[in-house]
Structures are given as structure tokens and as C-alpha cells.
C-alpha positions as CSV (number, residue, x, y, z in Angstrom):
1,M,2.9,-6.6,-29.1
2,P,0.8,-9.5,-27.6
3,I,1.5,-10.3,-23.9
4,K,2.8,-13.8,-23.3
5,D,0.5,-15.9,-21.1
6,T,3.2,-16.3,-18.4
7,S,3.8,-12.6,-18.4
8,R,0.1,-11.8,-18.3
9,T,-0.4,-13.9,-15.2
10,A,2.6,-12.3,-13.5
11,I,1.5,-8.8,-14.4
12,K,-2.0,-9.5,-13.1
13,D,-0.6,-10.7,-9.8
14,L,1.6,-7.6,-9.4
15,L,-1.2,-5.2,-10.3
16,F,-3.7,-6.9,-7.9
17,R,-1.1,-6.6,-5.0
18,M,-0.6,-2.9,-5.7
19,A,-4.3,-2.1,-6.3
20,D,-5.6,-4.0,-3.3
21,D,-3.0,-2.3,-1.0
22,C,-4.1,1.1,-2.2
23,L,-7.8,0.4,-2.0
24,I,-7.7,-1.0,1.6
25,L,-5.2,1.6,2.9
26,G,-7.2,4.4,1.2
27,H,-10.2,3.3,3.1
28,R,-8.3,3.0,6.4
29,N,-6.8,6.5,5.9
30,S,-10.3,7.9,5.2
31,E,-11.4,6.8,8.6
32,W,-9.4,9.7,10.1
33,V,-11.7,12.2,8.5
34,G,-13.4,14.1,11.3
35,I,-11.3,12.5,14.1
36,G,-7.7,13.6,13.2
37,P,-5.7,14.9,16.2
38,V,-5.6,18.4,14.6
39,L,-7.5,19.8,11.7
40,E,-4.4,19.9,9.5
41,E,-3.8,16.2,9.9
42,D,-7.5,15.5,9.4
43,I,-7.2,17.2,6.0
44,A,-3.8,15.6,5.2
45,F,-5.0,12.0,5.7
46,A,-8.2,12.7,3.7
47,S,-6.1,13.9,0.8
48,I,-3.8,10.9,1.0
49,A,-6.8,8.6,1.2
50,Q,-8.2,10.2,-1.9
51,D,-4.9,9.7,-3.8
52,K,-4.7,6.1,-2.7
53,L,-8.2,5.3,-4.0
54,G,-7.4,7.1,-7.2
55,H,-4.3,4.9,-7.6
56,A,-6.4,1.8,-6.9
57,L,-8.9,2.9,-9.6
58,S,-6.1,3.4,-12.1
59,L,-4.5,0.0,-11.4
60,Y,-7.9,-1.8,-11.6
61,S,-8.6,0.0,-14.8
62,I,-5.4,-1.4,-16.3
63,L,-6.4,-4.9,-15.3
64,H,-9.8,-4.3,-17.0
65,E,-8.7,-2.5,-20.2
66,H,-5.5,-4.4,-20.9
67,L,-5.8,-7.7,-19.2
68,G,-9.4,-8.7,-19.6
69,E,-10.5,-8.5,-15.9
70,P,-13.9,-7.1,-14.8
71,D,-14.4,-3.4,-14.4
72,A,-12.8,-1.5,-11.5
73,D,-16.0,-1.4,-9.4
74,T,-16.5,-5.1,-9.6
75,L,-12.9,-5.8,-8.8
76,A,-13.0,-3.5,-5.8
77,F,-16.4,-4.5,-4.3
78,M,-17.4,-7.9,-5.5
79,R,-14.4,-10.2,-5.0
80,P,-14.4,-12.5,-1.9
81,E,-11.8,-12.0,0.8
82,G,-9.6,-14.9,-0.5
83,Q,-9.0,-13.2,-3.8
84,F,-7.5,-10.1,-2.3
85,K,-3.7,-9.8,-2.4
86,C,-3.2,-6.9,0.0
87,C,-0.6,-7.2,2.7
88,H,-1.6,-7.4,6.4
89,L,-0.2,-3.9,7.1
90,V,-3.0,-2.1,5.3
91,E,-5.7,-4.2,7.0
92,I,-5.3,-3.2,10.6
93,P,-8.0,-0.8,11.8
94,T,-7.7,2.9,12.5
95,Q,-6.2,3.0,16.0
96,E,-4.2,5.7,17.6
97,Y,-2.4,8.4,15.5
98,D,1.0,6.9,16.2
99,I,0.1,3.6,14.6
100,A,-1.5,5.4,11.6
101,L,1.5,7.6,11.1
102,V,4.1,4.8,11.3
103,R,2.1,2.7,8.9
104,H,1.8,5.7,6.6
105,F,5.6,6.2,6.7
106,L,6.6,2.6,6.1
107,F,4.0,1.9,3.4
108,D,4.3,5.1,1.4
109,T,8.1,4.9,1.4
110,A,7.8,1.4,-0.2
111,D,5.0,2.7,-2.5
112,R,7.1,5.6,-3.8
113,L,10.1,3.4,-4.4
114,R,8.0,0.7,-6.2
115,F,6.5,3.3,-8.6
116,E,10.0,4.8,-9.2
117,M,11.2,1.3,-10.2
118,L,8.2,0.9,-12.5
119,V,8.8,4.1,-14.5
120,G,11.0,2.0,-16.8
121,S,8.7,-1.1,-16.8
122,S,8.4,-2.9,-20.2
123,F,4.6,-3.1,-19.5
124,E,3.9,0.4,-20.9
125,P,0.5,1.0,-19.3
126,L,2.1,0.5,-15.8
127,A,5.1,2.6,-16.7
128,Q,2.8,5.4,-17.9
129,L,0.9,5.3,-14.6
130,A,4.1,5.3,-12.6
131,R,5.4,8.4,-14.4
132,K,2.1,10.1,-13.8
133,I,1.6,9.5,-10.0
134,K,5.1,9.1,-8.5
135,G,5.1,12.8,-7.7
136,E,1.9,12.5,-5.7
137,I,3.5,9.8,-3.6
138,T,6.6,11.9,-3.0
139,Y,4.4,14.4,-1.2
140,H,3.0,11.6,0.9
141,T,6.5,10.6,2.0
142,M,7.5,14.2,2.7
143,H,4.5,14.5,5.1
144,A,5.3,11.2,6.8
145,N,9.0,11.9,7.2
146,A,8.4,15.3,8.7
147,F,6.0,14.0,11.4
148,I,8.0,10.9,12.2
149,R,11.0,13.1,13.0
150,Q,9.0,15.8,14.8
151,L,7.0,13.6,17.1
152,S,9.8,11.1,17.8
153,R,12.0,14.0,19.0
154,G,9.3,15.5,21.1
155,S,8.5,14.6,24.6
156,E,9.6,11.4,26.3
157,E,6.0,10.1,26.1
158,A,5.8,10.9,22.4
159,H,9.1,9.1,21.7
160,F,7.9,6.1,23.7
161,R,4.7,5.9,21.8
162,M,6.4,6.2,18.4
163,Q,8.8,3.5,19.3
164,S,6.0,1.2,20.5
165,A,4.1,1.8,17.3
166,L,7.1,1.0,15.2
167,N,7.6,-2.3,17.2
168,E,4.0,-3.3,16.5
169,V,3.8,-2.2,12.8
170,Y,7.3,-3.1,11.5
171,P,6.7,-6.9,11.1
172,L,3.5,-6.2,9.2
173,A,5.4,-3.8,6.9
174,L,7.9,-6.5,6.0
175,G,4.9,-8.4,4.5
176,I,4.8,-5.7,1.8
177,F,7.7,-7.5,0.2
178,E,6.3,-11.1,0.3
179,P,7.8,-12.6,-2.8
180,S,5.5,-14.1,-5.5
181,E,6.0,-17.1,-7.7
182,F,6.4,-14.8,-10.6
183,E,9.5,-12.9,-9.5
184,E,11.7,-14.4,-12.1
185,V,9.3,-13.8,-15.0
186,L,8.7,-10.2,-13.9
187,A,12.5,-9.5,-13.8
188,Q,13.4,-11.4,-17.0
189,E,10.6,-9.6,-19.0
190,G,11.7,-6.2,-17.6
191,I,8.3,-5.6,-16.0
192,F,9.4,-5.3,-12.3
193,A,12.8,-5.9,-10.8
194,G,11.4,-7.7,-7.8
195,E,10.4,-7.5,-4.1
196,A,13.9,-8.3,-2.8
197,L,15.4,-5.3,-4.6
198,L,12.5,-3.1,-3.4
199,E,13.0,-4.2,0.2
200,K,16.7,-3.4,0.0
201,S,16.0,0.0,-1.3
202,W,13.3,0.6,1.3
203,L,15.6,-0.4,4.2
204,E,18.3,1.9,2.9
205,T,15.7,4.8,2.7
206,I,14.0,4.4,6.1
207,T,17.0,3.6,8.2
208,P,18.6,7.1,8.2
209,I,15.2,8.7,8.9
210,L,14.6,6.4,11.8
211,E,18.0,7.0,13.1
212,Q,17.4,10.8,13.0
213,A,14.2,10.2,14.9
214,G,16.0,8.1,17.5
215,L,13.9,5.0,16.6
216,T,15.2,1.5,16.2
217,V,13.9,-1.7,14.6
218,S,14.6,-5.3,15.5
219,A,17.0,-7.1,13.2
220,N,15.1,-10.3,14.1
221,A,11.6,-9.1,13.2
222,E,9.6,-11.8,11.4
223,A,7.6,-10.7,8.4
224,A,3.8,-11.1,8.6
225,L,3.2,-13.1,5.4
226,G,0.2,-14.6,3.7
227,G,-1.7,-11.6,2.5
228,R,-0.3,-11.8,-1.0
229,K,-1.7,-15.4,-1.2
230,G,-5.1,-14.6,0.1
231,Y,-4.7,-15.3,3.8
232,H,-5.7,-12.3,5.8
233,T,-6.2,-10.9,9.2
234,E,-9.6,-11.0,10.9
235,H,-9.9,-7.3,10.1
236,L,-10.3,-7.5,6.3
237,S,-13.6,-9.4,6.0
238,P,-15.7,-6.9,8.0
239,L,-14.0,-4.0,6.2
240,L,-14.9,-5.5,2.8
241,E,-18.5,-5.9,3.9
242,E,-18.6,-2.3,5.0
243,M,-17.0,-1.0,1.8
244,S,-19.3,-3.0,-0.5
245,E,-22.6,-2.4,1.4
246,V,-24.0,0.2,-0.9
247,F,-22.6,-1.2,-4.2
248,A,-24.0,-4.7,-3.4
249,V,-27.6,-3.4,-3.2
250,D,-27.6,-3.0,-6.9
251,P,-24.3,-3.5,-8.8
252,T,-25.9,-2.5,-12.1
253,A,-27.1,0.9,-10.8
254,E,-25.7,4.0,-12.5
255,W,-24.9,7.0,-10.3
């Protein structure tokens, strides 16, 4: 069945949000390779990064094969910063492990819930992908949940650092759910139930885990918005330059 023009635009917007998040966070997670606090975590973040990049490839491929966009490599490496729709959370550089872990926990919980919602999407290519990869993301959240609890209930210093990281990262995480102008179309067409419903489910999921860890979030935290509309932190542009450096030498080369 042909896709309506309004639905096509809405689906593209949703897919670019998801793909760009996965691409940028995959790269950020990969920065832990060789510098993880312990070998096991070095390997864990490398594996999660690989999954994220694979998810980005799959989403860009849907845009290319079903919606007429350029191929995945072009979408990943040749677009200007203003065309990216990733949230600010995924852009912040690799810092201390506490920041990386809290980001991992907050983002991957939202990512898992989003793909679970998309299993029944009326846009079948996306529903098929959701059914395929939701299990991978479940393992991501299992890893994050375990370490959030373990470290937060460790020493006094460990708990302080985890709480400080949560204070810093939480407003950025709220930007995951920045609504789009296509919310109504996506819901009416059965494509995606919407960011507000996703955020509600996310809060219901993370709250008991944070309580078990003895961590709290501010009810007055203001979401860091703008990423979904192409307004980004100062960290994204240099990251895109780094990511595209080799590809830009000869975009037509075959490897």
C-alpha cells in the first residue's frame, strides 16, 4: 500500500531521530575501547557500541530502501550538522565512567521501550526491525541496571559520584522525548504512539530502579531541547568531522 505524503514525512522524521541517536551514541560508546575502568566493561561498551551502529545502519537502510533517501553511508557521513536530529544526550563526549553509565542507563531504557512500542507499528519495515532487535537492547538495559544498582550502593564516594552524574545527565535525557510536529499523524496512522507515552513509560521504568539505588531526580528538571530540530551542542560538529574524515576522502571508494 502506498504511503501517504504526510505519513512519509512523519516516518522519515521518526527514523532520522532514532538512527542519528544510535549513530552518535554508538560512536561515543566506542570511545571506551581500550580505556574502560576494567576489561569486562571495556568489552561490554564495545559490544553495545557495535549494536548501536548496527541499529543505525538498519534504520538508515529503511530510509534508503523504502523512503527514497540516499544510502546509509551518505546519510551517516555526508549530512551537515543542522540536518541531524539526535538529542543532546548522545552528543556529550566520553568523560568519566559514571557519566557514561548513567547515560547508558537512561538512553537504553528509553530505546528498549521505544522499540517495544514499535513492534506493532503499521509501518511494517520498522515493525520487523523492532521485532528483530528488541532482544539485543534488553541485554543493554540488563547491563546498565545491574551496574547502576551496584555502584550506587557501594562506597559513599561511589554513591556521590553516581548522584552527581544523574544530576548532570537527567535534563539531557529528557530531551529524548522532545515532541515533533508529526505526533498526531504518527499516532493516527498507527505508526508510533508518541513521545509523551514513551516518556511516561520510561519514568515508570527507571523510577523504581533509581529508588533501589538510592538515587533521586529533580521534579523540576528542565529538558534540554532543540536536538530534534537540528540545534545541537558544541560537541556534535567536531565529532561529525572526526567520523567522516576517512569517508570524505573519496565517498565513491569501494572497500
